[in-house]
Each structure stands twice: as C-alpha cells, then as structure tokens.
PDB file of all heavy atoms in Angstrom:
ATOM      1  N   MET A   1      76.476  69.192  88.537  1.00  0.00           N
ATOM      2  CA  MET A   1      77.429  69.138  89.617  1.00  0.00           C
ATOM      3  C   MET A   1      78.716  68.498  89.119  1.00  0.00           C
ATOM      4  O   MET A   1      78.682  67.494  88.436  1.00  0.00           O
ATOM      5  CB  MET A   1      76.879  68.301  90.772  1.00  0.00           C
ATOM      6  CG  MET A   1      75.551  68.732  91.307  1.00  0.00           C
ATOM      7  SD  MET A   1      75.736  70.238  92.236  1.00  0.00           S
ATOM      8  CE  MET A   1      74.059  70.652  92.536  1.00  0.00           C
ATOM      9  N   ARG A   2      79.819  69.072  89.484  1.00  0.00           N
ATOM     10  CA  ARG A   2      81.098  68.516  89.061  1.00  0.00           C
ATOM     11  C   ARG A   2      81.473  67.258  89.825  1.00  0.00           C
ATOM     12  O   ARG A   2      82.094  66.369  89.278  1.00  0.00           O
ATOM     13  CB  ARG A   2      82.210  69.545  89.235  1.00  0.00           C
ATOM     14  CG  ARG A   2      82.204  70.569  88.131  1.00  0.00           C
ATOM     15  CD  ARG A   2      83.389  71.458  88.244  1.00  0.00           C
ATOM     16  NE  ARG A   2      82.982  72.635  89.000  1.00  0.00           N
ATOM     17  CZ  ARG A   2      83.787  73.417  89.666  1.00  0.00           C
ATOM     18  NH1 ARG A   2      85.053  73.180  89.700  1.00  0.00           N
ATOM     19  NH2 ARG A   2      83.333  74.466  90.309  1.00  0.00           N
ATOM     20  N   ASP A   3      81.150  67.184  91.100  1.00  0.00           N
ATOM     21  CA  ASP A   3      81.532  66.049  91.927  1.00  0.00           C
ATOM     22  C   ASP A   3      80.277  65.273  92.320  1.00  0.00           C
ATOM     23  O   ASP A   3      79.758  65.407  93.418  1.00  0.00           O
ATOM     24  CB  ASP A   3      82.280  66.539  93.161  1.00  0.00           C
ATOM     25  CG  ASP A   3      82.940  65.430  93.928  1.00  0.00           C
ATOM     26  OD1 ASP A   3      82.660  64.252  93.634  1.00  0.00           O
ATOM     27  OD2 ASP A   3      83.735  65.736  94.824  1.00  0.00           O
ATOM     28  N   GLN A   4      79.803  64.449  91.403  1.00  0.00           N
ATOM     29  CA  GLN A   4      78.533  63.760  91.609  1.00  0.00           C
ATOM     30  C   GLN A   4      78.581  62.763  92.756  1.00  0.00           C
ATOM     31  O   GLN A   4      77.602  62.598  93.476  1.00  0.00           O
ATOM     32  CB  GLN A   4      78.098  63.073  90.333  1.00  0.00           C
ATOM     33  CG  GLN A   4      77.699  64.046  89.261  1.00  0.00           C
ATOM     34  CD  GLN A   4      77.258  63.360  87.987  1.00  0.00           C
ATOM     35  OE1 GLN A   4      77.435  62.167  87.827  1.00  0.00           O
ATOM     36  NE2 GLN A   4      76.691  64.122  87.075  1.00  0.00           N
ATOM     37  N   ARG A   5      79.707  62.069  92.936  1.00  0.00           N
ATOM     38  CA  ARG A   5      79.797  61.093  94.027  1.00  0.00           C
ATOM     39  C   ARG A   5      79.619  61.757  95.381  1.00  0.00           C
ATOM     40  O   ARG A   5      78.856  61.287  96.213  1.00  0.00           O
ATOM     41  CB  ARG A   5      81.134  60.362  93.990  1.00  0.00           C
ATOM     42  CG  ARG A   5      81.059  59.086  93.214  1.00  0.00           C
ATOM     43  CD  ARG A   5      82.349  58.341  93.365  1.00  0.00           C
ATOM     44  NE  ARG A   5      83.101  58.646  92.162  1.00  0.00           N
ATOM     45  CZ  ARG A   5      84.347  58.349  91.951  1.00  0.00           C
ATOM     46  NH1 ARG A   5      85.038  57.727  92.861  1.00  0.00           N
ATOM     47  NH2 ARG A   5      84.930  58.651  90.834  1.00  0.00           N
ATOM     48  N   SER A   6      80.337  62.837  95.615  1.00  0.00           N
ATOM     49  CA  SER A   6      80.227  63.535  96.896  1.00  0.00           C
ATOM     50  C   SER A   6      78.849  64.147  97.074  1.00  0.00           C
ATOM     51  O   SER A   6      78.299  64.152  98.170  1.00  0.00           O
ATOM     52  CB  SER A   6      81.299  64.606  97.017  1.00  0.00           C
ATOM     53  OG  SER A   6      82.573  64.018  97.114  1.00  0.00           O
ATOM     54  N   CYS A   7      78.281  64.669  96.007  1.00  0.00           N
ATOM     55  CA  CYS A   7      76.938  65.235  96.070  1.00  0.00           C
ATOM     56  C   CYS A   7      75.936  64.159  96.460  1.00  0.00           C
ATOM     57  O   CYS A   7      75.102  64.376  97.333  1.00  0.00           O
ATOM     58  CB  CYS A   7      76.557  65.871  94.737  1.00  0.00           C
ATOM     59  SG  CYS A   7      74.904  66.588  94.712  1.00  0.00           S
ATOM     60  N   ASN A   8      76.020  62.996  95.833  1.00  0.00           N
ATOM     61  CA  ASN A   8      75.110  61.899  96.170  1.00  0.00           C
ATOM     62  C   ASN A   8      75.286  61.467  97.622  1.00  0.00           C
ATOM     63  O   ASN A   8      74.306  61.205  98.318  1.00  0.00           O
ATOM     64  CB  ASN A   8      75.325  60.715  95.236  1.00  0.00           C
ATOM     65  CG  ASN A   8      74.789  60.969  93.858  1.00  0.00           C
ATOM     66  OD1 ASN A   8      73.889  61.783  93.672  1.00  0.00           O
ATOM     67  ND2 ASN A   8      75.339  60.289  92.873  1.00  0.00           N
ATOM     68  N   CYS A   9      76.527  61.393  98.090  1.00  0.00           N
ATOM     69  CA  CYS A   9      76.773  61.043  99.492  1.00  0.00           C
ATOM     70  C   CYS A   9      76.166  62.088 100.420  1.00  0.00           C
ATOM     71  O   CYS A   9      75.560  61.750 101.437  1.00  0.00           O
ATOM     72  CB  CYS A   9      78.271  60.923  99.762  1.00  0.00           C
ATOM     73  SG  CYS A   9      79.032  59.432  99.090  1.00  0.00           S
ATOM     74  N   ALA A  10      76.324  63.352 100.086  1.00  0.00           N
ATOM     75  CA  ALA A  10      75.772  64.420 100.923  1.00  0.00           C
ATOM     76  C   ALA A  10      74.254  64.332 100.989  1.00  0.00           C
ATOM     77  O   ALA A  10      73.668  64.409 102.068  1.00  0.00           O
ATOM     78  CB  ALA A  10      76.198  65.782 100.392  1.00  0.00           C
ATOM     79  N   LEU A  11      73.617  64.160  99.845  1.00  0.00           N
ATOM     80  CA  LEU A  11      72.154  64.108  99.822  1.00  0.00           C
ATOM     81  C   LEU A  11      71.619  62.866 100.518  1.00  0.00           C
ATOM     82  O   LEU A  11      70.548  62.900 101.110  1.00  0.00           O
ATOM     83  CB  LEU A  11      71.644  64.174  98.388  1.00  0.00           C
ATOM     84  CG  LEU A  11      71.920  65.496  97.673  1.00  0.00           C
ATOM     85  CD1 LEU A  11      71.414  65.429  96.240  1.00  0.00           C
ATOM     86  CD2 LEU A  11      71.302  66.657  98.418  1.00  0.00           C
ATOM     87  N   SER A  12      72.379  61.779 100.505  1.00  0.00           N
ATOM     88  CA  SER A  12      71.960  60.549 101.178  1.00  0.00           C
ATOM     89  C   SER A  12      72.152  60.627 102.685  1.00  0.00           C
ATOM     90  O   SER A  12      71.619  59.803 103.416  1.00  0.00           O
ATOM     91  CB  SER A  12      72.753  59.356 100.642  1.00  0.00           C
ATOM     92  OG  SER A  12      72.511  59.172  99.277  1.00  0.00           O
ATOM     93  N   ASN A  13      72.930  61.611 103.138  1.00  0.00           N
ATOM     94  CA  ASN A  13      73.278  61.688 104.556  1.00  0.00           C
ATOM     95  C   ASN A  13      73.033  63.062 105.161  1.00  0.00           C
ATOM     96  O   ASN A  13      73.869  63.612 105.866  1.00  0.00           O
ATOM     97  CB  ASN A  13      74.758  61.292 104.735  1.00  0.00           C
ATOM     98  CG  ASN A  13      74.990  59.854 104.397  1.00  0.00           C
ATOM     99  OD1 ASN A  13      74.537  58.971 105.094  1.00  0.00           O
ATOM    100  ND2 ASN A  13      75.683  59.602 103.296  1.00  0.00           N
ATOM    101  N   GLY A  14      71.889  63.635 104.881  1.00  0.00           N
ATOM    102  CA  GLY A  14      71.492  64.873 105.541  1.00  0.00           C
ATOM    103  C   GLY A  14      71.895  66.159 104.847  1.00  0.00           C
ATOM    104  O   GLY A  14      71.676  67.241 105.384  1.00  0.00           O
ATOM    105  N   GLY A  15      72.483  66.086 103.667  1.00  0.00           N
ATOM    106  CA  GLY A  15      72.866  67.298 102.935  1.00  0.00           C
ATOM    107  C   GLY A  15      71.688  67.868 102.177  1.00  0.00           C
ATOM    108  O   GLY A  15      70.567  67.367 102.240  1.00  0.00           O
ATOM    109  N   ARG A  16      71.964  68.950 101.453  1.00  0.00           N
ATOM    110  CA  ARG A  16      70.889  69.586 100.705  1.00  0.00           C
ATOM    111  C   ARG A  16      71.441  70.306  99.486  1.00  0.00           C
ATOM    112  O   ARG A  16      72.633  70.572  99.396  1.00  0.00           O
ATOM    113  CB  ARG A  16      70.137  70.559 101.584  1.00  0.00           C
ATOM    114  CG  ARG A  16      71.012  71.618 102.185  1.00  0.00           C
ATOM    115  CD  ARG A  16      70.349  72.266 103.407  1.00  0.00           C
ATOM    116  NE  ARG A  16      71.348  72.984 104.153  1.00  0.00           N
ATOM    117  CZ  ARG A  16      71.494  74.300 104.157  1.00  0.00           C
ATOM    118  NH1 ARG A  16      70.664  75.052 103.466  1.00  0.00           N
ATOM    119  NH2 ARG A  16      72.440  74.887 104.847  1.00  0.00           N
ATOM    120  N   VAL A  17      70.560  70.614  98.558  1.00  0.00           N
ATOM    121  CA  VAL A  17      70.890  71.413  97.379  1.00  0.00           C
ATOM    122  C   VAL A  17      70.200  72.756  97.551  1.00  0.00           C
ATOM    123  O   VAL A  17      69.017  72.812  97.856  1.00  0.00           O
ATOM    124  CB  VAL A  17      70.420  70.714  96.080  1.00  0.00           C
ATOM    125  CG1 VAL A  17      70.624  71.608  94.884  1.00  0.00           C
ATOM    126  CG2 VAL A  17      71.131  69.386  95.899  1.00  0.00           C
ATOM    127  N   ILE A  18      70.978  73.829  97.380  1.00  0.00           N
ATOM    128  CA  ILE A  18      70.435  75.172  97.568  1.00  0.00           C
ATOM    129  C   ILE A  18      70.829  76.048  96.381  1.00  0.00           C
ATOM    130  O   ILE A  18      71.718  75.699  95.609  1.00  0.00           O
ATOM    131  CB  ILE A  18      70.933  75.813  98.879  1.00  0.00           C
ATOM    132  CG1 ILE A  18      72.460  75.927  98.879  1.00  0.00           C
ATOM    133  CG2 ILE A  18      70.429  75.047 100.079  1.00  0.00           C
ATOM    134  CD1 ILE A  18      73.025  76.718 100.050  1.00  0.00           C
ATOM    135  N   ASP A  19      70.168  77.207  96.253  1.00  0.00           N
ATOM    136  CA  ASP A  19      70.560  78.189  95.247  1.00  0.00           C
ATOM    137  C   ASP A  19      71.901  78.783  95.648  1.00  0.00           C
ATOM    138  O   ASP A  19      72.142  79.064  96.820  1.00  0.00           O
ATOM    139  CB  ASP A  19      69.526  79.304  95.143  1.00  0.00           C
ATOM    140  CG  ASP A  19      68.221  78.822  94.551  1.00  0.00           C
ATOM    141  OD1 ASP A  19      68.262  77.961  93.655  1.00  0.00           O
ATOM    142  OD2 ASP A  19      67.167  79.304  94.996  1.00  0.00           O
ATOM    143  N   ASP A  20      72.779  78.972  94.681  1.00  0.00           N
ATOM    144  CA  ASP A  20      74.093  79.552  94.929  1.00  0.00           C
ATOM    145  C   ASP A  20      73.949  81.071  94.983  1.00  0.00           C
ATOM    146  O   ASP A  20      73.637  81.700  93.979  1.00  0.00           O
ATOM    147  CB  ASP A  20      75.065  79.144  93.826  1.00  0.00           C
ATOM    148  CG  ASP A  20      76.492  79.562  94.089  1.00  0.00           C
ATOM    149  OD1 ASP A  20      76.717  80.360  95.027  1.00  0.00           O
ATOM    150  OD2 ASP A  20      77.381  79.085  93.374  1.00  0.00           O
ATOM    151  N   PRO A  21      74.195  81.677  96.142  1.00  0.00           N
ATOM    152  CA  PRO A  21      74.019  83.125  96.249  1.00  0.00           C
ATOM    153  C   PRO A  21      75.030  83.909  95.412  1.00  0.00           C
ATOM    154  O   PRO A  21      74.752  85.036  95.013  1.00  0.00           O
ATOM    155  CB  PRO A  21      74.219  83.409  97.734  1.00  0.00           C
ATOM    156  CG  PRO A  21      74.958  82.243  98.266  1.00  0.00           C
ATOM    157  CD  PRO A  21      74.607  81.070  97.402  1.00  0.00           C
ATOM    158  N   ALA A  22      76.177  83.320  95.117  1.00  0.00           N
ATOM    159  CA  ALA A  22      77.207  84.015  94.351  1.00  0.00           C
ATOM    160  C   ALA A  22      76.961  83.946  92.846  1.00  0.00           C
ATOM    161  O   ALA A  22      77.477  84.768  92.098  1.00  0.00           O
ATOM    162  CB  ALA A  22      78.585  83.440  94.664  1.00  0.00           C
ATOM    163  N   ARG A  23      76.178  82.942  92.415  1.00  0.00           N
ATOM    164  CA  ARG A  23      75.927  82.763  90.979  1.00  0.00           C
ATOM    165  C   ARG A  23      74.433  82.518  90.757  1.00  0.00           C
ATOM    166  O   ARG A  23      73.982  81.379  90.804  1.00  0.00           O
ATOM    167  CB  ARG A  23      76.736  81.581  90.454  1.00  0.00           C
ATOM    168  CG  ARG A  23      78.228  81.799  90.593  1.00  0.00           C
ATOM    169  CD  ARG A  23      79.019  80.617  90.123  1.00  0.00           C
ATOM    170  NE  ARG A  23      78.735  79.470  90.978  1.00  0.00           N
ATOM    171  CZ  ARG A  23      79.197  78.254  90.755  1.00  0.00           C
ATOM    172  NH1 ARG A  23      79.943  77.998  89.726  1.00  0.00           N
ATOM    173  NH2 ARG A  23      78.904  77.278  91.579  1.00  0.00           N
ATOM    174  N   PRO A  24      73.668  83.558  90.538  1.00  0.00           N
ATOM    175  CA  PRO A  24      72.224  83.418  90.351  1.00  0.00           C
ATOM    176  C   PRO A  24      71.886  82.405  89.250  1.00  0.00           C
ATOM    177  O   PRO A  24      72.541  82.358  88.213  1.00  0.00           O
ATOM    178  CB  PRO A  24      71.765  84.821  89.959  1.00  0.00           C
ATOM    179  CG  PRO A  24      72.814  85.727  90.517  1.00  0.00           C
ATOM    180  CD  PRO A  24      74.100  84.954  90.430  1.00  0.00           C
ATOM    181  N   GLY A  25      70.889  81.582  89.526  1.00  0.00           N
ATOM    182  CA  GLY A  25      70.451  80.588  88.559  1.00  0.00           C
ATOM    183  C   GLY A  25      71.175  79.260  88.679  1.00  0.00           C
ATOM    184  O   GLY A  25      70.826  78.309  87.998  1.00  0.00           O
ATOM    185  N   ARG A  26      72.174  79.181  89.550  1.00  0.00           N
ATOM    186  CA  ARG A  26      72.919  77.930  89.733  1.00  0.00           C
ATOM    187  C   ARG A  26      72.635  77.348  91.114  1.00  0.00           C
ATOM    188  O   ARG A  26      72.209  78.053  92.020  1.00  0.00           O
ATOM    189  CB  ARG A  26      74.411  78.167  89.585  1.00  0.00           C
ATOM    190  CG  ARG A  26      74.771  78.534  88.175  1.00  0.00           C
ATOM    191  CD  ARG A  26      76.224  78.405  87.990  1.00  0.00           C
ATOM    192  NE  ARG A  26      76.545  78.615  86.580  1.00  0.00           N
ATOM    193  CZ  ARG A  26      77.701  78.307  86.064  1.00  0.00           C
ATOM    194  NH1 ARG A  26      78.649  77.802  86.801  1.00  0.00           N
ATOM    195  NH2 ARG A  26      77.917  78.511  84.796  1.00  0.00           N
ATOM    196  N   LYS A  27      72.886  76.069  91.237  1.00  0.00           N
ATOM    197  CA  LYS A  27      72.669  75.358  92.498  1.00  0.00           C
ATOM    198  C   LYS A  27      74.006  74.864  93.042  1.00  0.00           C
ATOM    199  O   LYS A  27      74.949  74.652  92.290  1.00  0.00           O
ATOM    200  CB  LYS A  27      71.761  74.143  92.277  1.00  0.00           C
ATOM    201  CG  LYS A  27      70.433  74.456  91.646  1.00  0.00           C
ATOM    202  CD  LYS A  27      69.473  74.909  92.677  1.00  0.00           C
ATOM    203  CE  LYS A  27      68.089  75.072  92.041  1.00  0.00           C
ATOM    204  NZ  LYS A  27      67.177  75.675  92.936  1.00  0.00           N
ATOM    205  N   VAL A  28      74.087  74.675  94.350  1.00  0.00           N
ATOM    206  CA  VAL A  28      75.248  74.066  94.987  1.00  0.00           C
ATOM    207  C   VAL A  28      74.733  73.063  96.013  1.00  0.00           C
ATOM    208  O   VAL A  28      73.604  73.164  96.476  1.00  0.00           O
ATOM    209  CB  VAL A  28      76.172  75.101  95.675  1.00  0.00           C
ATOM    210  CG1 VAL A  28      76.441  76.262  94.768  1.00  0.00           C
ATOM    211  CG2 VAL A  28      75.651  75.589  96.975  1.00  0.00           C
ATOM    212  N   TRP A  29      75.589  72.099  96.364  1.00  0.00           N
ATOM    213  CA  TRP A  29      75.205  71.151  97.397  1.00  0.00           C
ATOM    214  C   TRP A  29      76.002  71.441  98.655  1.00  0.00           C
ATOM    215  O   TRP A  29      77.105  71.949  98.601  1.00  0.00           O
ATOM    216  CB  TRP A  29      75.379  69.705  96.946  1.00  0.00           C
ATOM    217  CG  TRP A  29      76.794  69.321  96.596  1.00  0.00           C
ATOM    218  CD1 TRP A  29      77.374  69.381  95.366  1.00  0.00           C
ATOM    219  CD2 TRP A  29      77.796  68.816  97.481  1.00  0.00           C
ATOM    220  NE1 TRP A  29      78.674  68.950  95.430  1.00  0.00           N
ATOM    221  CE2 TRP A  29      78.964  68.587  96.723  1.00  0.00           C
ATOM    222  CE3 TRP A  29      77.826  68.530  98.838  1.00  0.00           C
ATOM    223  CZ2 TRP A  29      80.129  68.097  97.288  1.00  0.00           C
ATOM    224  CZ3 TRP A  29      78.995  68.033  99.389  1.00  0.00           C
ATOM    225  CH2 TRP A  29      80.118  67.822  98.614  1.00  0.00           C
ATOM    226  N   ARG A  30      75.414  71.121  99.783  1.00  0.00           N
ATOM    227  CA  ARG A  30      76.060  71.291 101.078  1.00  0.00           C
ATOM    228  C   ARG A  30      75.887  70.006 101.874  1.00  0.00           C
ATOM    229  O   ARG A  30      74.811  69.410 101.868  1.00  0.00           O
ATOM    230  CB  ARG A  30      75.430  72.434 101.872  1.00  0.00           C
ATOM    231  CG  ARG A  30      75.554  73.776 101.209  1.00  0.00           C
ATOM    232  CD  ARG A  30      76.972  74.300 101.365  1.00  0.00           C
ATOM    233  NE  ARG A  30      77.067  75.635 100.820  1.00  0.00           N
ATOM    234  CZ  ARG A  30      77.866  75.966  99.817  1.00  0.00           C
ATOM    235  NH1 ARG A  30      78.624  75.065  99.244  1.00  0.00           N
ATOM    236  NH2 ARG A  30      77.907  77.189  99.379  1.00  0.00           N
ATOM    237  N   SER A  31      76.941  69.596 102.550  1.00  0.00           N
ATOM    238  CA  SER A  31      76.840  68.418 103.410  1.00  0.00           C
ATOM    239  C   SER A  31      76.248  68.839 104.748  1.00  0.00           C
ATOM    240  O   SER A  31      76.057  70.018 105.024  1.00  0.00           O
ATOM    241  CB  SER A  31      78.212  67.771 103.604  1.00  0.00           C
ATOM    242  OG  SER A  31      79.075  68.635 104.299  1.00  0.00           O
ATOM    243  N   ALA A  32      75.985  67.855 105.590  1.00  0.00           N
ATOM    244  CA  ALA A  32      75.443  68.130 106.916  1.00  0.00           C
ATOM    245  C   ALA A  32      76.476  68.883 107.749  1.00  0.00           C
ATOM    246  O   ALA A  32      77.664  68.911 107.428  1.00  0.00           O
ATOM    247  CB  ALA A  32      75.068  66.823 107.599  1.00  0.00           C
ATOM    248  N   LYS A  33      76.035  69.489 108.835  1.00  0.00           N
ATOM    249  CA  LYS A  33      76.898  70.284 109.699  1.00  0.00           C
ATOM    250  C   LYS A  33      78.045  69.438 110.257  1.00  0.00           C
ATOM    251  O   LYS A  33      77.838  68.308 110.713  1.00  0.00           O
ATOM    252  CB  LYS A  33      76.070  70.859 110.845  1.00  0.00           C
ATOM    253  CG  LYS A  33      76.825  71.805 111.732  1.00  0.00           C
ATOM    254  CD  LYS A  33      75.918  72.388 112.783  1.00  0.00           C
ATOM    255  CE  LYS A  33      76.725  73.298 113.695  1.00  0.00           C
ATOM    256  NZ  LYS A  33      75.891  73.842 114.747  1.00  0.00           N
ATOM    257  N   VAL A  34      79.249  69.990 110.216  1.00  0.00           N
ATOM    258  CA  VAL A  34      80.438  69.304 110.715  1.00  0.00           C
ATOM    259  C   VAL A  34      80.259  68.987 112.207  1.00  0.00           C
ATOM    260  O   VAL A  34      79.755  69.808 112.964  1.00  0.00           O
ATOM    261  CB  VAL A  34      81.692  70.176 110.504  1.00  0.00           C
ATOM    262  CG1 VAL A  34      82.919  69.544 111.126  1.00  0.00           C
ATOM    263  CG2 VAL A  34      81.919  70.419 109.024  1.00  0.00           C
ATOM    264  N   GLY A  35      80.656  67.795 112.586  1.00  0.00           N
ATOM    265  CA  GLY A  35      80.553  67.371 113.982  1.00  0.00           C
ATOM    266  C   GLY A  35      79.306  66.565 114.289  1.00  0.00           C
ATOM    267  O   GLY A  35      79.173  66.037 115.390  1.00  0.00           O
ATOM    268  N   THR A  36      78.399  66.448 113.322  1.00  0.00           N
ATOM    269  CA  THR A  36      77.184  65.670 113.541  1.00  0.00           C
ATOM    270  C   THR A  36      77.374  64.246 113.008  1.00  0.00           C
ATOM    271  O   THR A  36      78.285  63.978 112.226  1.00  0.00           O
ATOM    272  CB  THR A  36      75.977  66.310 112.822  1.00  0.00           C
ATOM    273  OG1 THR A  36      76.238  66.309 111.411  1.00  0.00           O
ATOM    274  CG2 THR A  36      75.736  67.734 113.293  1.00  0.00           C
ATOM    275  N   ALA A  37      76.510  63.369 113.439  1.00  0.00           N
ATOM    276  CA  ALA A  37      76.559  61.982 112.948  1.00  0.00           C
ATOM    277  C   ALA A  37      76.307  61.932 111.449  1.00  0.00           C
ATOM    278  O   ALA A  37      76.910  61.119 110.740  1.00  0.00           O
ATOM    279  CB  ALA A  37      75.536  61.130 113.693  1.00  0.00           C
ATOM    280  N   ALA A  38      75.456  62.809 110.955  1.00  0.00           N
ATOM    281  CA  ALA A  38      75.167  62.844 109.510  1.00  0.00           C
ATOM    282  C   ALA A  38      76.418  63.237 108.726  1.00  0.00           C
ATOM    283  O   ALA A  38      76.669  62.698 107.647  1.00  0.00           O
ATOM    284  CB  ALA A  38      74.028  63.823 109.217  1.00  0.00           C
ATOM    285  N   HIS A  39      77.216  64.136 109.261  1.00  0.00           N
ATOM    286  CA  HIS A  39      78.451  64.531 108.572  1.00  0.00           C
ATOM    287  C   HIS A  39      79.446  63.381 108.578  1.00  0.00           C
ATOM    288  O   HIS A  39      80.140  63.152 107.589  1.00  0.00           O
ATOM    289  CB  HIS A  39      79.061  65.784 109.205  1.00  0.00           C
ATOM    290  CG  HIS A  39      80.217  66.306 108.410  1.00  0.00           C
ATOM    291  ND1 HIS A  39      81.510  65.993 108.705  1.00  0.00           N
ATOM    292  CD2 HIS A  39      80.261  67.083 107.298  1.00  0.00           C
ATOM    293  CE1 HIS A  39      82.318  66.560 107.820  1.00  0.00           C
ATOM    294  NE2 HIS A  39      81.569  67.232 106.957  1.00  0.00           N
ATOM    295  N   MET A  40      79.526  62.646 109.675  1.00  0.00           N
ATOM    296  CA  MET A  40      80.416  61.490 109.727  1.00  0.00           C
ATOM    297  C   MET A  40      79.969  60.433 108.719  1.00  0.00           C
ATOM    298  O   MET A  40      80.804  59.806 108.068  1.00  0.00           O
ATOM    299  CB  MET A  40      80.466  60.898 111.138  1.00  0.00           C
ATOM    300  CG  MET A  40      81.212  61.776 112.124  1.00  0.00           C
ATOM    301  SD  MET A  40      82.891  62.237 111.596  1.00  0.00           S
ATOM    302  CE  MET A  40      83.675  60.672 111.475  1.00  0.00           C
ATOM    303  N   ALA A  41      78.668  60.240 108.560  1.00  0.00           N
ATOM    304  CA  ALA A  41      78.162  59.299 107.558  1.00  0.00           C
ATOM    305  C   ALA A  41      78.527  59.773 106.154  1.00  0.00           C
ATOM    306  O   ALA A  41      78.907  58.975 105.296  1.00  0.00           O
ATOM    307  CB  ALA A  41      76.648  59.150 107.693  1.00  0.00           C
ATOM    308  N   PHE A  42      78.454  61.080 105.911  1.00  0.00           N
ATOM    309  CA  PHE A  42      78.868  61.655 104.629  1.00  0.00           C
ATOM    310  C   PHE A  42      80.343  61.380 104.380  1.00  0.00           C
ATOM    311  O   PHE A  42      80.732  60.953 103.294  1.00  0.00           O
ATOM    312  CB  PHE A  42      78.585  63.161 104.619  1.00  0.00           C
ATOM    313  CG  PHE A  42      79.342  63.918 103.566  1.00  0.00           C
ATOM    314  CD1 PHE A  42      79.022  63.783 102.228  1.00  0.00           C
ATOM    315  CD2 PHE A  42      80.389  64.761 103.907  1.00  0.00           C
ATOM    316  CE1 PHE A  42      79.724  64.481 101.244  1.00  0.00           C
ATOM    317  CE2 PHE A  42      81.083  65.459 102.947  1.00  0.00           C
ATOM    318  CZ  PHE A  42      80.756  65.308 101.612  1.00  0.00           C
ATOM    319  N   MET A  43      81.180  61.612 105.386  1.00  0.00           N
ATOM    320  CA  MET A  43      82.620  61.383 105.234  1.00  0.00           C
ATOM    321  C   MET A  43      82.914  59.901 104.962  1.00  0.00           C
ATOM    322  O   MET A  43      83.748  59.572 104.116  1.00  0.00           O
ATOM    323  CB  MET A  43      83.384  61.851 106.476  1.00  0.00           C
ATOM    324  CG  MET A  43      83.324  63.352 106.680  1.00  0.00           C
ATOM    325  SD  MET A  43      83.971  64.302 105.299  1.00  0.00           S
ATOM    326  CE  MET A  43      85.676  63.826 105.323  1.00  0.00           C
ATOM    327  N   ASN A  44      82.246  59.008 105.660  1.00  0.00           N
ATOM    328  CA  ASN A  44      82.425  57.581 105.437  1.00  0.00           C
ATOM    329  C   ASN A  44      82.007  57.192 104.023  1.00  0.00           C
ATOM    330  O   ASN A  44      82.647  56.377 103.376  1.00  0.00           O
ATOM    331  CB  ASN A  44      81.650  56.757 106.461  1.00  0.00           C
ATOM    332  CG  ASN A  44      82.263  56.849 107.831  1.00  0.00           C
ATOM    333  OD1 ASN A  44      83.445  57.104 107.997  1.00  0.00           O
ATOM    334  ND2 ASN A  44      81.431  56.672 108.860  1.00  0.00           N
ATOM    335  N   CYS A  45      80.930  57.792 103.541  1.00  0.00           N
ATOM    336  CA  CYS A  45      80.454  57.513 102.180  1.00  0.00           C
ATOM    337  C   CYS A  45      81.466  57.981 101.138  1.00  0.00           C
ATOM    338  O   CYS A  45      81.805  57.242 100.230  1.00  0.00           O
ATOM    339  CB  CYS A  45      79.112  58.194 101.967  1.00  0.00           C
ATOM    340  SG  CYS A  45      78.408  57.979 100.324  1.00  0.00           S
ATOM    341  N   THR A  46      81.980  59.201 101.304  1.00  0.00           N
ATOM    342  CA  THR A  46      82.929  59.716 100.326  1.00  0.00           C
ATOM    343  C   THR A  46      84.250  58.957 100.385  1.00  0.00           C
ATOM    344  O   THR A  46      84.848  58.673  99.349  1.00  0.00           O
ATOM    345  CB  THR A  46      83.205  61.230 100.500  1.00  0.00           C
ATOM    346  OG1 THR A  46      83.659  61.467 101.830  1.00  0.00           O
ATOM    347  CG2 THR A  46      81.982  62.049 100.203  1.00  0.00           C
ATOM    348  N   ASN A  47      84.694  58.606 101.581  1.00  0.00           N
ATOM    349  CA  ASN A  47      85.935  57.827 101.699  1.00  0.00           C
ATOM    350  C   ASN A  47      85.759  56.427 101.110  1.00  0.00           C
ATOM    351  O   ASN A  47      86.662  55.899 100.490  1.00  0.00           O
ATOM    352  CB  ASN A  47      86.378  57.728 103.149  1.00  0.00           C
ATOM    353  CG  ASN A  47      86.878  59.045 103.682  1.00  0.00           C
ATOM    354  OD1 ASN A  47      87.280  59.915 102.935  1.00  0.00           O
ATOM    355  ND2 ASN A  47      86.829  59.201 105.003  1.00  0.00           N
ATOM    356  N   GLY A  48      84.586  55.850 101.289  1.00  0.00           N
ATOM    357  CA  GLY A  48      84.307  54.524 100.754  1.00  0.00           C
ATOM    358  C   GLY A  48      84.174  54.499  99.237  1.00  0.00           C
ATOM    359  O   GLY A  48      84.354  53.479  98.601  1.00  0.00           O
ATOM    360  N   SER A  49      83.881  55.662  98.657  1.00  0.00           N
ATOM    361  CA  SER A  49      83.707  55.717  97.212  1.00  0.00           C
ATOM    362  C   SER A  49      84.999  56.099  96.505  1.00  0.00           C
ATOM    363  O   SER A  49      84.999  56.336  95.300  1.00  0.00           O
ATOM    364  CB  SER A  49      82.601  56.715  96.846  1.00  0.00           C
ATOM    365  OG  SER A  49      83.008  58.040  97.125  1.00  0.00           O
ATOM    366  N   GLY A  50      86.091  56.181  97.240  1.00  0.00           N
ATOM    367  CA  GLY A  50      87.374  56.455  96.610  1.00  0.00           C
ATOM    368  C   GLY A  50      87.756  57.920  96.594  1.00  0.00           C
ATOM    369  O   GLY A  50      88.651  58.317  95.879  1.00  0.00           O
ATOM    370  N   ARG A  51      87.107  58.745  97.365  1.00  0.00           N
ATOM    371  CA  ARG A  51      87.414  60.171  97.438  1.00  0.00           C
ATOM    372  C   ARG A  51      88.370  60.451  98.542  1.00  0.00           C
ATOM    373  O   ARG A  51      88.513  59.930  99.519  1.00  0.00           O
ATOM    374  CB  ARG A  51      86.148  60.984  97.636  1.00  0.00           C
ATOM    375  CG  ARG A  51      85.400  61.134  96.372  1.00  0.00           C
ATOM    376  CD  ARG A  51      85.978  62.282  95.661  1.00  0.00           C
ATOM    377  NE  ARG A  51      85.364  62.558  94.428  1.00  0.00           N
ATOM    378  CZ  ARG A  51      86.057  62.974  93.394  1.00  0.00           C
ATOM    379  NH1 ARG A  51      87.335  63.078  93.434  1.00  0.00           N
ATOM    380  NH2 ARG A  51      85.467  63.283  92.303  1.00  0.00           N
TER     381      ARG A  51
END
C-alpha cells in the first residue's frame, strides 16, 4: 500500500481490504461508508496523523 497511515486508520475504524477489480492480483483498501461514525473516526485518525 502506498499510503500506509491512511490504510491503518481505515482498518482500525471499520474499513476493509478487498481485491482490486481493475487490477487482478492486487489489493486495495476502503474506508467505512461516508456519513457513518466509523468514517468520522477514520477522518479523525488521518487528520491526527498529519494527513
């Protein structure tokens, strides 16, 4: 993953790692759904880490 800090924040706050449909054999991370408390926790984590 290129952005490890954001990935770690996403996984700690309801995100997930999935197969990338555009690039077979690769993985991508996704944060929680926008508007949820988990997404706000993700945003707070990334902002707190200097992103």
